[in-house]
matplotlib code that plots the C-alpha trace (Angstrom):
import matplotlib.pyplot as plt

x = [177.1, 180.2, 181.5, 181.1, 184.2, 186.4, 185.3, 187.1, 190.5, 192.2, 194.5, 197.5, 196.2, 195.5, 199.0, 200.4, 198.4, 199.8, 203.3, 203.2, 203.1, 199.7, 200.5, 200.2, 196.6, 196.1, 197.5, 195.2, 192.2, 193.2, 193.6, 190.4, 191.9, 192.5, 189.7, 186.3, 186.4, 184.1, 185.1, 183.5, 184.5, 187.9, 188.6, 189.0, 187.9, 188.1, 185.3, 187.1, 184.7, 185.9, 189.6, 189.2, 187.4, 190.3, 192.9, 191.0, 190.8, 194.4, 195.7, 198.1, 198.9, 202.5, 203.3, 205.4, 208.8, 206.9, 204.6, 207.5, 209.3, 209.6, 208.1, 210.8, 209.0, 209.9, 212.7, 215.1, 215.5]
y = [68.0, 65.9, 63.8, 60.2, 59.3, 61.2, 58.4, 55.7, 54.5, 52.7, 49.8, 52.1, 55.1, 52.8, 51.2, 54.8, 55.6, 52.7, 52.7, 49.3, 47.5, 47.3, 43.7, 43.2, 44.4, 42.2, 39.2, 40.1, 40.1, 36.5, 35.2, 36.9, 39.3, 43.0, 45.7, 45.1, 46.2, 46.4, 45.5, 47.1, 46.8, 45.1, 48.0, 47.4, 50.3, 50.7, 52.9, 55.4, 54.1, 50.5, 51.7, 53.6, 50.6, 48.3, 50.7, 51.1, 47.0, 46.7, 49.4, 48.0, 49.8, 50.2, 48.2, 49.5, 47.7, 46.6, 44.4, 42.5, 41.9, 38.4, 37.5, 37.8, 35.2, 32.4, 30.1, 28.4, 24.7]
z = [118.9, 119.0, 116.0, 117.0, 115.2, 117.8, 120.3, 118.1, 118.0, 115.1, 116.3, 115.3, 117.4, 120.4, 120.1, 119.9, 123.1, 125.2, 123.6, 122.0, 118.5, 116.8, 116.3, 120.0, 119.7, 116.7, 118.8, 121.9, 119.5, 118.1, 121.8, 122.8, 125.3, 125.2, 125.1, 123.2, 119.5, 116.4, 113.1, 110.1, 106.5, 107.8, 109.9, 113.6, 115.8, 119.8, 121.4, 124.0, 126.9, 126.2, 126.4, 129.5, 130.9, 130.0, 131.5, 134.9, 135.0, 134.3, 136.7, 139.2, 142.6, 143.5, 146.6, 149.6, 150.5, 153.9, 151.7, 150.2, 153.5, 154.9, 158.1, 160.8, 163.0, 160.8, 162.0, 159.4, 160.2]

ax = plt.figure().add_subplot(projection="3d")
ax.plot(x, y, z, "-o")
ax.set_aspect("equal")
plt.show()
């Protein structure tokens, strides 16, 4: 049976995973953004399922150069 502790990240371990400051995660919590978290005994923890869901919701697709090109049919006045 798996240890439930392994499914939770501290704010510092999540910051390391994402390559950012843990202060950014603190600011996101204060602003009400970022992934859902729990707080027990003053310690913040993020569940792996919520982390993965947040990552998927914030995934951006790279666009091709054609999507950025201007419409050549526009005339300049």
